[in-house]
N, CA, C and O atoms as a GROMACS GRO file, in nm:
protein
  456
    1MET      N    1  -2.557   0.263   1.430
    1MET     CA    2  -2.423   0.226   1.390
    1MET      C    3  -2.371   0.328   1.289
    1MET      O    4  -2.432   0.349   1.184
    2SER      N    5  -2.260   0.391   1.322
    2SER     CA    6  -2.204   0.489   1.230
    2SER      C    7  -2.096   0.423   1.145
    2SER      O    8  -2.030   0.328   1.186
    3THR      N    9  -2.081   0.476   1.026
    3THR     CA   10  -1.977   0.425   0.937
    3THR      C   11  -1.873   0.534   0.916
    3THR      O   12  -1.903   0.654   0.925
    4ASN      N   13  -1.755   0.493   0.890
    4ASN     CA   14  -1.646   0.588   0.866
    4ASN      C   15  -1.655   0.634   0.721
    4ASN      O   16  -1.621   0.560   0.630
    5LYS      N   17  -1.701   0.758   0.700
    5LYS     CA   18  -1.717   0.809   0.563
    5LYS      C   19  -1.583   0.840   0.496
    5LYS      O   20  -1.579   0.868   0.377
    6PHE      N   21  -1.474   0.835   0.573
    6PHE     CA   22  -1.342   0.862   0.517
    6PHE      C   23  -1.264   0.734   0.488
    6PHE      O   24  -1.148   0.739   0.445
    7GLU      N   25  -1.326   0.619   0.510
    7GLU     CA   26  -1.260   0.492   0.484
    7GLU      C   27  -1.213   0.485   0.339
    7GLU      O   28  -1.292   0.502   0.246
    8GLY      N   29  -1.085   0.460   0.321
    8GLY     CA   30  -1.029   0.448   0.186
    8GLY      C   31  -1.001   0.580   0.116
    8GLY      O   32  -0.957   0.580   0.001
    9PHE      N   33  -1.025   0.692   0.182
    9PHE     CA   34  -1.008   0.824   0.118
    9PHE      C   35  -0.866   0.843   0.066
    9PHE      O   36  -0.848   0.886  -0.048
   10PHE      N   37  -0.766   0.813   0.149
   10PHE     CA   38  -0.628   0.839   0.110
   10PHE      C   39  -0.574   0.740   0.007
   10PHE      O   40  -0.471   0.766  -0.056
   11GLU      N   41  -0.642   0.630  -0.011
   11GLU     CA   42  -0.601   0.534  -0.113
   11GLU      C   43  -0.658   0.569  -0.250
   11GLU      O   44  -0.616   0.512  -0.351
   12ASN      N   45  -0.756   0.662  -0.254
   12ASN     CA   46  -0.822   0.699  -0.379
   12ASN      C   47  -0.753   0.820  -0.441
   12ASN      O   48  -0.790   0.933  -0.413
   13ASN      N   49  -0.652   0.796  -0.524
   13ASN     CA   50  -0.577   0.905  -0.586
   13ASN      C   51  -0.659   0.980  -0.691
   13ASN      O   52  -0.618   1.087  -0.736
   14ASN      N   53  -0.772   0.924  -0.732
   14ASN     CA   54  -0.856   0.990  -0.833
   14ASN      C   55  -0.949   1.095  -0.773
   14ASN      O   56  -1.011   1.172  -0.846
   15HIS      N   57  -0.958   1.097  -0.641
   15HIS     CA   58  -1.046   1.195  -0.576
   15HIS      C   59  -0.987   1.334  -0.596
   15HIS      O   60  -0.868   1.355  -0.571
   16PRO      N   61  -1.068   1.431  -0.642
   16PRO     CA   62  -1.015   1.565  -0.671
   16PRO      C   63  -0.948   1.633  -0.553
   16PRO      O   64  -0.858   1.714  -0.572
   17ALA      N   65  -0.990   1.603  -0.432
   17ALA     CA   66  -0.932   1.667  -0.314
   17ALA      C   67  -0.787   1.625  -0.292
   17ALA      O   68  -0.711   1.696  -0.225
   18MET      N   69  -0.747   1.510  -0.346
   18MET     CA   70  -0.612   1.462  -0.324
   18MET      C   71  -0.506   1.548  -0.392
   18MET      O   72  -0.389   1.544  -0.354
   19ASN      N   73  -0.545   1.626  -0.492
   19ASN     CA   74  -0.450   1.709  -0.564
   19ASN      C   75  -0.473   1.858  -0.545
   19ASN      O   76  -0.412   1.939  -0.615
   20MET      N   77  -0.558   1.896  -0.453
   20MET     CA   78  -0.591   2.037  -0.436
   20MET      C   79  -0.481   2.114  -0.365
   20MET      O   80  -0.448   2.226  -0.405
   21ALA      N   81  -0.424   2.058  -0.262
   21ALA     CA   82  -0.326   2.133  -0.183
   21ALA      C   83  -0.206   2.043  -0.153
   21ALA      O   84  -0.196   1.984  -0.045
   22ILE      N   85  -0.118   2.034  -0.249
   22ILE     CA   86   0.002   1.953  -0.230
   22ILE      C   87   0.107   2.042  -0.165
   22ILE      O   88   0.142   2.146  -0.221
   23PRO      N   89   0.159   2.005  -0.049
   23PRO     CA   90   0.256   2.091   0.020
   23PRO      C   91   0.390   2.094  -0.051
   23PRO      O   92   0.426   2.000  -0.123
   24SER      N   93   0.462   2.202  -0.031
   24SER     CA   94   0.598   2.211  -0.087
   24SER      C   95   0.690   2.120  -0.007
   24SER      O   96   0.657   2.077   0.103
   25VAL      N   97   0.806   2.092  -0.064
   25VAL     CA   98   0.902   2.008   0.007
   25VAL      C   99   0.945   2.076   0.136
   25VAL      O  100   0.961   2.009   0.238
   26SER      N  101   0.964   2.206   0.134
   26SER     CA  102   1.002   2.278   0.257
   26SER      C  103   0.894   2.262   0.364
   26SER      O  104   0.926   2.244   0.482
   27GLN      N  105   0.768   2.268   0.325
   27GLN     CA  106   0.660   2.251   0.422
   27GLN      C  107   0.660   2.109   0.480
   27GLN      O  108   0.634   2.091   0.598
   28VAL      N  109   0.689   2.011   0.396
   28VAL     CA  110   0.695   1.873   0.445
   28VAL      C  111   0.810   1.858   0.544
   28VAL      O  112   0.793   1.797   0.650
   29ILE      N  113   0.926   1.912   0.511
   29ILE     CA  114   1.042   1.902   0.600
   29ILE      C  115   1.015   1.975   0.731
   29ILE      O  116   1.051   1.926   0.838
   30GLU      N  117   0.953   2.091   0.724
   30GLU     CA  118   0.920   2.165   0.847
   30GLU      C  119   0.823   2.087   0.934
   30GLU      O  120   0.832   2.090   1.057
   31THR      N  121   0.730   2.017   0.871
   31THR     CA  122   0.636   1.934   0.946
   31THR      C  123   0.710   1.819   1.014
   31THR      O  124   0.683   1.786   1.129
   32LEU      N  125   0.802   1.757   0.941
   32LEU     CA  126   0.882   1.650   1.001
   32LEU      C  127   0.963   1.702   1.119
   32LEU      O  128   0.977   1.634   1.220
   33MET      N  129   1.016   1.824   1.106
   33MET     CA  130   1.091   1.885   1.217
   33MET      C  131   1.001   1.904   1.339
   33MET      O  132   1.044   1.881   1.452
   34MET      N  133   0.878   1.946   1.316
   34MET     CA  134   0.786   1.966   1.428
   34MET      C  135   0.752   1.834   1.496
   34MET      O  136   0.746   1.826   1.618
   35ILE      N  137   0.729   1.730   1.416
   35ILE     CA  138   0.697   1.598   1.473
   35ILE      C  139   0.813   1.549   1.559
   35ILE      O  140   0.793   1.504   1.671
   36CYS      N  141   0.934   1.559   1.505
   36CYS     CA  142   1.052   1.510   1.578
   36CYS      C  143   1.084   1.596   1.699
   36CYS      O  144   1.131   1.545   1.800
   37GLY      N  145   1.060   1.727   1.688
   37GLY     CA  146   1.087   1.816   1.800
   37GLY      C  147   0.987   1.801   1.913
   37GLY      O  148   1.021   1.820   2.030
   38GLN      N  149   0.864   1.767   1.878
   38GLN     CA  150   0.759   1.752   1.978
   38GLN      C  151   0.772   1.622   2.055
   38GLN      O  152   0.741   1.615   2.174
   39ASN      N  153   0.817   1.518   1.987
   39ASN     CA  154   0.828   1.386   2.048
   39ASN      C  155   0.968   1.331   2.019
   39ASN      O  156   0.993   1.281   1.910
   40HIS      N  157   1.055   1.341   2.115
   40HIS     CA  158   1.195   1.302   2.093
   40HIS      C  159   1.215   1.153   2.075
   40HIS      O  160   1.323   1.110   2.035
   41GLN      N  161   1.113   1.074   2.103
   41GLN     CA  162   1.121   0.931   2.080
   41GLN      C  163   1.025   0.889   1.968
   41GLN      O  164   0.965   0.782   1.973
   42PHE      N  165   1.012   0.976   1.869
   42PHE     CA  166   0.924   0.954   1.754
   42PHE      C  167   0.951   0.821   1.686
   42PHE      O  168   0.859   0.756   1.636
   43TYR      N  169   1.075   0.781   1.682
   43TYR     CA  170   1.115   0.660   1.609
   43TYR      C  171   1.063   0.532   1.674
   43TYR      O  172   1.070   0.425   1.614
   44LYS      N  173   1.010   0.542   1.797
   44LYS     CA  174   0.956   0.426   1.866
   44LYS      C  175   0.806   0.409   1.842
   44LYS      O  176   0.748   0.306   1.879
   45ASP      N  177   0.742   0.508   1.780
   45ASP     CA  178   0.597   0.508   1.757
   45ASP      C  179   0.570   0.469   1.611
   45ASP      O  180   0.609   0.541   1.519
   46SER      N  181   0.505   0.356   1.591
   46SER     CA  182   0.484   0.305   1.455
   46SER      C  183   0.399   0.398   1.369
   46SER      O  184   0.419   0.406   1.248
   47SER      N  185   0.304   0.468   1.430
   47SER     CA  186   0.221   0.563   1.353
   47SER      C  187   0.302   0.683   1.308
   47SER      O  188   0.292   0.726   1.193
   48LEU      N  189   0.382   0.738   1.398
   48LEU     CA  190   0.468   0.850   1.360
   48LEU      C  191   0.572   0.807   1.258
   48LEU      O  192   0.606   0.884   1.168
   49ARG      N  193   0.621   0.687   1.271
   49ARG     CA  194   0.719   0.636   1.173
   49ARG      C  195   0.658   0.632   1.034
   49ARG      O  196   0.725   0.664   0.936
   50LEU      N  197   0.531   0.593   1.024
   50LEU     CA  198   0.464   0.591   0.893
   50LEU      C  199   0.452   0.732   0.835
   50LEU      O  200   0.479   0.753   0.716
   51LEU      N  201   0.413   0.828   0.917
   51LEU     CA  202   0.405   0.967   0.872
   51LEU      C  203   0.541   1.017   0.824
   51LEU      O  204   0.552   1.080   0.719
   52ILE      N  205   0.643   0.989   0.902
   52ILE     CA  206   0.777   1.035   0.869
   52ILE      C  207   0.827   0.969   0.741
   52ILE      O  208   0.884   1.036   0.655
   53CYS      N  209   0.805   0.840   0.727
   53CYS     CA  210   0.848   0.770   0.606
   53CYS      C  211   0.776   0.824   0.483
   53CYS      O  212   0.837   0.841   0.377
   54GLY      N  213   0.646   0.853   0.497
   54GLY     CA  214   0.571   0.911   0.385
   54GLY      C  215   0.625   1.047   0.346
   54GLY      O  216   0.637   1.078   0.227
   55GLY      N  217   0.656   1.130   0.446
   55GLY     CA  218   0.712   1.262   0.418
   55GLY      C  219   0.849   1.253   0.354
   55GLY      O  220   0.879   1.326   0.259
   56MET      N  221   0.932   1.164   0.405
   56MET     CA  222   1.066   1.147   0.347
   56MET      C  223   1.057   1.094   0.204
   56MET      O  224   1.134   1.136   0.117
   57ASP      N  225   0.964   1.004   0.179
   57ASP     CA  226   0.944   0.950   0.045
   57ASP      C  227   0.901   1.060  -0.052
   57ASP      O  228   0.950   1.066  -0.164
   58MET      N  229   0.811   1.145  -0.007
   58MET     CA  230   0.764   1.257  -0.090
   58MET      C  231   0.881   1.350  -0.125
   58MET      O  232   0.895   1.392  -0.240
   59CYS      N  233   0.963   1.382  -0.026
   59CYS     CA  234   1.079   1.470  -0.048
   59CYS      C  235   1.178   1.405  -0.143
   59CYS      O  236   1.232   1.470  -0.233
   60GLU      N  237   1.202   1.276  -0.123
   60GLU     CA  238   1.298   1.206  -0.209
   60GLU      C  239   1.253   1.210  -0.355
   60GLU      O  240   1.334   1.239  -0.444
   61LYS      N  241   1.127   1.181  -0.379
   61LYS     CA  242   1.076   1.182  -0.518
   61LYS      C  243   1.089   1.320  -0.580
   61LYS      O  244   1.124   1.332  -0.698
   62HIS      N  245   1.062   1.424  -0.502
   62HIS     CA  246   1.074   1.562  -0.553
   62HIS      C  247   1.219   1.593  -0.587
   62HIS      O  248   1.248   1.648  -0.694
   63LEU      N  249   1.310   1.560  -0.498
   63LEU     CA  250   1.452   1.590  -0.520
   63LEU      C  251   1.508   1.514  -0.639
   63LEU      O  252   1.588   1.568  -0.715
   64ILE      N  253   1.468   1.390  -0.656
   64ILE     CA  254   1.513   1.311  -0.771
   64ILE      C  255   1.459   1.371  -0.900
   64ILE      O  256   1.530   1.380  -1.000
   65LYS      N  257   1.333   1.412  -0.898
   65LYS     CA  258   1.273   1.474  -1.017
   65LYS      C  259   1.347   1.603  -1.053
   65LYS      O  260   1.377   1.626  -1.170
   66MET      N  261   1.377   1.686  -0.953
   66MET     CA  262   1.448   1.811  -0.978
   66MET      C  263   1.588   1.783  -1.034
   66MET      O  264   1.633   1.849  -1.128
   67ARG      N  265   1.657   1.686  -0.977
   67ARG     CA  266   1.790   1.649  -1.026
   67ARG      C  267   1.784   1.602  -1.171
   67ARG      O  268   1.866   1.642  -1.254
   68ASP      N  269   1.687   1.516  -1.201
   68ASP     CA  270   1.674   1.462  -1.337
   68ASP      C  271   1.642   1.571  -1.438
   68ASP      O  272   1.680   1.560  -1.555
   69GLU      N  273   1.574   1.675  -1.394
   69GLU     CA  274   1.541   1.788  -1.482
   69GLU      C  275   1.652   1.892  -1.486
   69GLU      O  276   1.642   1.991  -1.558
   70GLY      N  277   1.758   1.870  -1.408
   70GLY     CA  278   1.869   1.963  -1.404
   70GLY      C  279   1.837   2.093  -1.332
   70GLY      O  280   1.899   2.196  -1.358
   71ARG      N  281   1.740   2.088  -1.242
   71ARG     CA  282   1.697   2.209  -1.169
   71ARG      C  283   1.747   2.205  -1.026
   71ARG      O  284   1.769   2.098  -0.969
   72ASP      N  285   1.766   2.323  -0.969
   72ASP     CA  286   1.805   2.337  -0.829
   72ASP      C  287   1.682   2.314  -0.742
   72ASP      O  288   1.581   2.384  -0.760
   73PRO      N  289   1.687   2.219  -0.649
   73PRO     CA  290   1.568   2.192  -0.567
   73PRO      C  291   1.536   2.304  -0.470
   73PRO      O  292   1.424   2.310  -0.419
   74GLY      N  293   1.631   2.392  -0.443
   74GLY     CA  294   1.604   2.505  -0.355
   74GLY      C  295   1.584   2.466  -0.210
   74GLY      O  296   1.511   2.533  -0.137
   75ILE      N  297   1.648   2.359  -0.167
   75ILE     CA  298   1.637   2.314  -0.029
   75ILE      C  299   1.755   2.372   0.050
   75ILE      O  300   1.870   2.358   0.008
   76HIS      N  301   1.726   2.434   0.161
   76HIS     CA  302   1.830   2.492   0.246
   76HIS      C  303   1.920   2.381   0.300
   76HIS      O  304   1.873   2.271   0.329
   77VAL      N  305   2.048   2.410   0.312
   77VAL     CA  306   2.145   2.311   0.359
   77VAL      C  307   2.109   2.259   0.499
   77VAL      O  308   2.136   2.143   0.530
   78GLY      N  309   2.049   2.341   0.582
   78GLY     CA  310   2.004   2.296   0.714
   78GLY      C  311   1.894   2.193   0.704
   78GLY      O  312   1.891   2.097   0.782
   79TYR      N  313   1.804   2.210   0.608
   79TYR     CA  314   1.698   2.111   0.586
   79TYR      C  315   1.758   1.979   0.538
   79TYR      O  316   1.717   1.872   0.581
   80ALA      N  317   1.856   1.989   0.449
   80ALA     CA  318   1.921   1.868   0.397
   80ALA      C  319   1.992   1.793   0.510
   80ALA      O  320   1.986   1.671   0.518
   81ALA      N  321   2.059   1.868   0.597
   81ALA     CA  322   2.129   1.806   0.710
   81ALA      C  323   2.029   1.738   0.803
   81ALA      O  324   2.053   1.626   0.849
   82PHE      N  325   1.917   1.804   0.831
   82PHE     CA  326   1.814   1.744   0.915
   82PHE      C  327   1.763   1.614   0.853
   82PHE      O  328   1.747   1.514   0.923
   83MET      N  329   1.739   1.615   0.724
   83MET     CA  330   1.686   1.496   0.657
   83MET      C  331   1.787   1.381   0.662
   83MET      O  332   1.748   1.265   0.677
   84MET      N  333   1.916   1.411   0.651
   84MET     CA  334   2.017   1.306   0.659
   84MET      C  335   2.018   1.245   0.800
   84MET      O  336   2.025   1.123   0.815
   85LEU      N  337   2.012   1.330   0.902
   85LEU     CA  338   2.009   1.279   1.040
   85LEU      C  339   1.882   1.200   1.068
   85LEU      O  340   1.885   1.097   1.136
   86LEU      N  341   1.770   1.249   1.015
   86LEU     CA  342   1.643   1.179   1.034
   86LEU      C  343   1.646   1.042   0.967
   86LEU      O  344   1.604   0.942   1.026
   87ALA      N  345   1.695   1.037   0.846
   87ALA     CA  346   1.704   0.910   0.774
   87ALA      C  347   1.793   0.812   0.850
   87ALA      O  348   1.762   0.693   0.860
   88ASP      N  349   1.903   0.862   0.905
   88ASP     CA  350   1.994   0.778   0.981
   88ASP      C  351   1.925   0.720   1.105
   88ASP      O  352   1.940   0.602   1.136
   89ARG      N  353   1.850   0.803   1.176
   89ARG     CA  354   1.777   0.758   1.295
   89ARG      C  355   1.672   0.653   1.258
   89ARG      O  356   1.655   0.553   1.328
   90MET      N  357   1.602   0.676   1.148
   90MET     CA  358   1.497   0.584   1.106
   90MET      C  359   1.556   0.449   1.065
   90MET      O  360   1.500   0.344   1.098
   91VAL      N  361   1.666   0.450   0.994
   91VAL     CA  362   1.730   0.324   0.952
   91VAL      C  363   1.785   0.250   1.073
   91VAL      O  364   1.769   0.128   1.085
   92ASP      N  365   1.851   0.323   1.163
   92ASP     CA  366   1.910   0.259   1.282
   92ASP      C  367   1.804   0.192   1.370
   92ASP      O  368   1.833   0.092   1.436
   93SER      N  369   1.684   0.246   1.371
   93SER     CA  370   1.579   0.192   1.459
   93SER      C  371   1.478   0.104   1.383
   93SER      O  372   1.379   0.060   1.442
   94TYR      N  373   1.503   0.079   1.256
   94TYR     CA  374   1.409   0.004   1.172
   94TYR      C  375   1.383  -0.137   1.226
   94TYR      O  376   1.268  -0.176   1.243
   95ASP      N  377   1.487  -0.212   1.252
   95ASP     CA  378   1.470  -0.351   1.294
   95ASP      C  379   1.390  -0.364   1.423
   95ASP      O  380   1.310  -0.457   1.440
   96GLU      N  381   1.411  -0.271   1.514
   96GLU     CA  382   1.346  -0.280   1.645
   96GLU      C  383   1.205  -0.221   1.647
   96GLU      O  384   1.118  -0.274   1.716
   97TYR      N  385   1.181  -0.111   1.573
   97TYR     CA  386   1.056  -0.037   1.591
   97TYR      C  387   0.963  -0.031   1.470
   97TYR      O  388   0.847   0.008   1.485
   98ALA      N  389   1.008  -0.066   1.352
   98ALA     CA  390   0.922  -0.056   1.234
   98ALA      C  391   0.806  -0.155   1.244
   98ALA      O  392   0.825  -0.272   1.277
   99GLY      N  393   0.686  -0.104   1.214
   99GLY     CA  394   0.568  -0.190   1.216
   99GLY      C  395   0.550  -0.264   1.085
   99GLY      O  396   0.626  -0.243   0.990
  100ASP      N  397   0.451  -0.350   1.081
  100ASP     CA  398   0.425  -0.429   0.961
  100ASP      C  399   0.395  -0.343   0.839
  100ASP      O  400   0.443  -0.370   0.730
  101LYS      N  401   0.314  -0.239   0.859
  101LYS     CA  402   0.276  -0.152   0.746
  101LYS      C  403   0.399  -0.078   0.692
  101LYS      O  404   0.416  -0.065   0.570
  102GLU      N  405   0.485  -0.030   0.781
  102GLU     CA  406   0.607   0.037   0.738
  102GLU      C  407   0.696  -0.060   0.661
  102GLU      O  408   0.752  -0.024   0.557
  103ARG      N  409   0.709  -0.181   0.710
  103ARG     CA  410   0.792  -0.281   0.642
  103ARG      C  411   0.736  -0.314   0.504
  103ARG      O  412   0.811  -0.344   0.411
  104GLU      N  413   0.604  -0.310   0.493
  104GLU     CA  414   0.540  -0.337   0.364
  104GLU      C  415   0.560  -0.221   0.266
  104GLU      O  416   0.596  -0.243   0.150
  105LEU      N  417   0.536  -0.099   0.313
  105LEU     CA  418   0.542   0.018   0.224
  105LEU      C  419   0.683   0.071   0.202
  105LEU      O  420   0.714   0.122   0.094
  106PHE      N  421   0.769   0.060   0.302
  106PHE     CA  422   0.903   0.118   0.296
  106PHE      C  423   1.009   0.016   0.340
  106PHE      O  424   1.074   0.033   0.443
  107PRO      N  425   1.024  -0.091   0.261
  107PRO     CA  426   1.124  -0.192   0.300
  107PRO      C  427   1.266  -0.137   0.285
  107PRO      O  428   1.293  -0.055   0.197
  108ILE      N  429   1.353  -0.182   0.371
  108ILE     CA  430   1.494  -0.145   0.362
  108ILE      C  431   1.570  -0.267   0.317
  108ILE      O  432   1.563  -0.373   0.380
  109GLU      N  433   1.643  -0.251   0.209
  109GLU     CA  434   1.726  -0.359   0.158
  109GLU      C  435   1.870  -0.314   0.164
  109GLU      O  436   1.910  -0.222   0.093
  110PHE      N  437   1.948  -0.377   0.249
  110PHE     CA  438   2.088  -0.343   0.265
  110PHE      C  439   2.172  -0.421   0.165
  110PHE      O  440   2.144  -0.538   0.137
  111ASP      N  441   2.275  -0.356   0.112
  111ASP     CA  442   2.372  -0.425   0.030
  111ASP      C  443   2.453  -0.516   0.120
  111ASP      O  444   2.488  -0.479   0.232
  112GLU      N  445   2.483  -0.634   0.072
  112GLU     CA  446   2.563  -0.724   0.154
  112GLU      C  447   2.706  -0.675   0.169
  112GLU      O  448   2.778  -0.719   0.259
  113ASP      N  449   2.748  -0.584   0.079
  113ASP     CA  450   2.884  -0.529   0.085
  113ASP      C  451   2.899  -0.424   0.193
  113ASP      O  452   3.012  -0.390   0.230
  114GLU      N  453   2.790  -0.371   0.245
  114GLU     CA  454   2.798  -0.263   0.344
  114GLU      C  455   2.829  -0.315   0.482
  114GLU      O  456   2.839  -0.237   0.576
   0.00000   0.00000   0.00000
């Protein structure tokens, strides 16, 4: 009987490997572009949705931090446009395709005024 030696690895933020190679925001966005370009129905796959939500969350936190520090995030306007379209696709398909884990980690709360 084999055991999964990687069980819980990504939940352990204290592990030194978790901070060794943090990708840049541009690298994260380029990865999201590759995922979406390779599978045009990415929004229907709950596993891909989790990856995409995690990448978008990482980018959002970086951009907010840069804004709060008064720094230019250095994101190309094309990348920003892609992220806006991606976010729109993910929100539009949330009710139909989001899995339980996505709903737990990345809940969407709409304003009643919208």
